[in-house]
C-alpha positions as CSV (number, residue, x, y, z in Angstrom):
1,M,0.0,0.0,0.0
2,A,1.2,3.5,-0.8
3,N,0.4,6.7,1.1
4,I,-0.7,10.0,-0.5
5,N,-0.5,13.3,1.3
6,I,-2.8,16.1,0.2
7,R,-3.5,19.5,1.6
8,V,-7.2,20.4,2.1
9,D,-8.9,23.3,3.9
10,D,-9.9,22.2,7.4
11,E,-13.6,22.9,6.8
12,V,-13.6,20.9,3.6
13,K,-12.0,18.0,5.3
14,T,-14.5,18.1,8.2
15,Q,-17.5,18.3,5.8
16,A,-16.1,15.4,3.7
17,Q,-15.5,13.2,6.7
18,E,-19.0,13.8,8.0
19,L,-20.5,13.0,4.6
20,F,-18.4,9.9,4.2
21,A,-19.2,8.7,7.7
22,S,-22.9,9.1,6.9
23,L,-22.3,6.7,4.0
24,G,-20.3,4.3,6.2
25,L,-17.0,5.2,4.7
26,D,-13.8,6.7,6.0
27,M,-11.7,9.2,4.1
28,S,-9.2,6.6,2.8
29,T,-12.0,4.4,1.4
30,A,-13.7,7.3,-0.2
31,M,-10.5,8.5,-1.8
32,N,-9.8,4.9,-3.1
33,I,-13.3,4.9,-4.6
34,F,-12.6,8.2,-6.3
35,L,-9.2,7.0,-7.7
36,R,-10.7,3.8,-8.9
37,Q,-13.5,5.6,-10.6
38,A,-11.1,8.0,-12.3
39,I,-9.1,5.1,-13.6
40,A,-12.2,3.3,-14.9
41,F,-13.6,6.5,-16.4
42,G,-10.3,7.5,-17.9
43,G,-10.4,10.9,-16.3
44,I,-12.1,12.8,-13.6
45,P,-15.4,10.9,-13.1
46,F,-17.6,14.0,-13.0
47,M,-17.8,17.3,-14.9
48,V,-15.5,20.0,-13.6
49,R,-16.7,23.4,-14.6
50,Q,-17.2,26.9,-13.4
51,S,-20.7,28.1,-12.8
52,R,-21.7,30.5,-15.5
53,Y,-24.8,31.8,-13.8
54,N,-25.7,33.3,-10.4
55,A,-27.6,31.1,-7.9
56,E,-31.0,32.4,-8.9
57,T,-30.5,31.6,-12.5
58,E,-29.0,28.2,-11.6
59,Q,-32.1,27.4,-9.6
60,A,-34.4,28.5,-12.5
61,I,-32.5,26.2,-14.9
62,F,-32.7,23.3,-12.4
63,E,-36.5,23.9,-12.0
64,A,-37.0,24.1,-15.8
65,H,-35.1,20.8,-16.4
66,N,-37.1,19.1,-13.7
67,G,-40.5,20.5,-14.6
68,I,-40.8,22.5,-11.3
69,N,-42.9,25.7,-11.1
70,L,-43.7,25.8,-14.8
71,S,-46.7,27.9,-16.0
72,E,-49.5,26.6,-18.1
73,P,-49.1,26.6,-21.9
74,Y,-50.7,29.5,-23.8
75,N,-52.2,29.3,-27.3
76,S,-51.5,33.0,-28.0
77,V,-49.7,36.1,-26.8
78,A,-53.1,37.5,-25.9
79,E,-53.7,34.5,-23.5
80,L,-50.3,35.1,-21.9
81,R,-50.9,38.8,-21.5
82,E,-54.3,38.1,-19.9
83,A,-52.8,35.6,-17.5
84,L,-50.0,38.1,-16.6
85,H,-52.4,40.9,-15.9
86,A,-54.7,38.6,-13.8
87,E,-51.7,37.8,-11.5
88,N,-51.2,41.5,-10.7
């Protein structure tokens, strides 16, 4: 067995340990799972990207993708305008 030393913010380490413990894992087992998945995947096993939108927009995108808080369909612009004015 080999050892790997990594530097992590204290709060990140604590949160990760709590999460892994809730899954019945310790940090070493969780890191081994990550490394094995990276090998099997041939890269990082999840998308690494920077958020392009603020939190409100991200939430709206999530809701749209999951069919949450959608309005009724309208057959015309006039129906939409009528509905918008009725809400005020």
